[in-house]
C-alpha positions as CSV (number, residue, x, y, z in Angstrom):
1,M,0.0,0.0,0.0
2,K,2.8,2.3,0.9
3,N,4.4,1.8,-2.6
4,I,1.2,2.7,-4.3
5,I,1.0,6.0,-2.4
6,L,4.6,6.8,-3.3
7,V,3.9,6.1,-7.0
8,L,0.8,8.3,-7.0
9,I,2.7,11.1,-5.3
10,F,5.5,10.9,-7.8
11,L,3.0,10.9,-10.7
12,L,1.2,13.9,-9.4
13,C,4.4,15.9,-8.8
14,S,5.7,15.1,-12.2
15,C,2.6,16.4,-13.9
16,A,3.6,20.0,-14.1
17,P,1.5,22.1,-16.5
18,T,2.9,22.4,-19.9
19,V,2.6,25.1,-22.5
20,M,3.0,24.8,-26.3
21,I,5.5,27.1,-28.0
22,H,6.3,27.6,-31.7
23,P,8.8,30.0,-33.1
24,S,6.5,31.5,-35.7
25,K,2.9,30.7,-34.8
26,D,0.5,32.3,-32.4
27,A,-2.5,31.1,-30.3
28,S,-5.0,31.1,-33.2
29,D,-2.6,28.9,-35.2
30,F,-2.3,26.6,-32.3
31,E,-6.1,26.2,-32.1
32,R,-6.3,25.5,-35.8
33,D,-3.5,22.9,-35.6
34,K,-5.0,21.3,-32.5
35,Y,-8.4,21.0,-34.1
36,R,-6.8,19.3,-37.2
37,C,-4.8,17.0,-35.0
38,E,-7.8,16.0,-32.9
39,R,-9.7,15.1,-36.1
40,L,-6.8,13.0,-37.3
41,A,-6.4,11.3,-33.9
42,V,-10.1,10.4,-33.6
43,Q,-10.0,8.9,-37.1
44,S,-6.9,7.0,-36.4
45,A,-8.4,5.5,-33.2
46,A,-11.4,4.4,-35.2
47,N,-9.2,2.9,-37.9
48,W,-7.3,0.9,-35.2
49,G,-10.6,-0.4,-33.8
50,I,-10.4,1.6,-30.6
51,P,-12.8,4.5,-31.2
52,G,-13.0,7.0,-28.4
53,N,-10.0,5.7,-26.6
54,P,-8.9,8.9,-24.7
55,F,-5.3,7.7,-24.0
56,Y,-4.6,6.8,-27.6
57,I,-6.3,10.0,-28.9
58,A,-4.3,12.3,-26.5
59,L,-1.0,10.6,-27.5
60,E,-1.8,11.0,-31.2
61,I,-2.7,14.7,-30.7
62,R,0.5,15.4,-28.9
63,K,2.5,13.5,-31.6
64,C,0.7,15.4,-34.4
65,L,1.3,18.8,-32.8
66,R,4.9,18.1,-32.3
67,L,5.9,16.2,-35.4
68,E,3.6,17.6,-38.1
69,C,2.9,21.1,-36.9
70,G,6.2,22.0,-35.2
71,W,4.9,22.8,-31.7
72,E,7.2,22.1,-28.7
73,F,6.1,21.3,-25.2
74,Q,7.6,23.3,-22.4
75,K,6.9,22.9,-18.7
76,K,5.4,26.1,-17.3
77,G,8.0,28.2,-15.5
78,E,11.0,27.0,-17.4
């Protein structure tokens, strides 16, 4: 039981808020890119036979934003 509590504390502490940065895009560009990536992720989940899987969709959105749109994740305060 003690190990489970330690793991939960570690996970909660490591979940610092992140912000998205891009060298040449602004907030409206981010919203447009995010919307596009969400649509692609939902379609991909359906294609893999796991429609609506929130874990897969969130991972795919982050990958799309980073790899296809050029957004970088930065922990808030860095």
